[in-house]
C-alpha angles and dihedrals in degrees: 000000000000110000096227126114108243091213106048103009097239109166144168118316129202122236143164131243116209125210113206136184132195134049123290118257090239087060093052098266135124093257133272119285124205111239101173146005126211126189115231139174124241109209123201120245101254125182126194103235136178107239135175107237116177094344095307128096118247141170114240135173105241127178117237094243089062091048091050092047091053095237092146136047104237114214115238116227 
């Protein structure tokens, strides 16, 4: 399964996860220091939905933001 919305084209994003040590200044510490950075992938929230496309029912992978916005006509069971 490709992790891309078939309506808006939303796909995976790259991000960074930071590892920190030390107490925060607001808690009386000297501040947090970054001790490592790891690359990570942020995937869209895709749902497999039955949709009417061109008069025929199909199953598509659609992100929840498209579902919530009502960009597709969901097929009733």
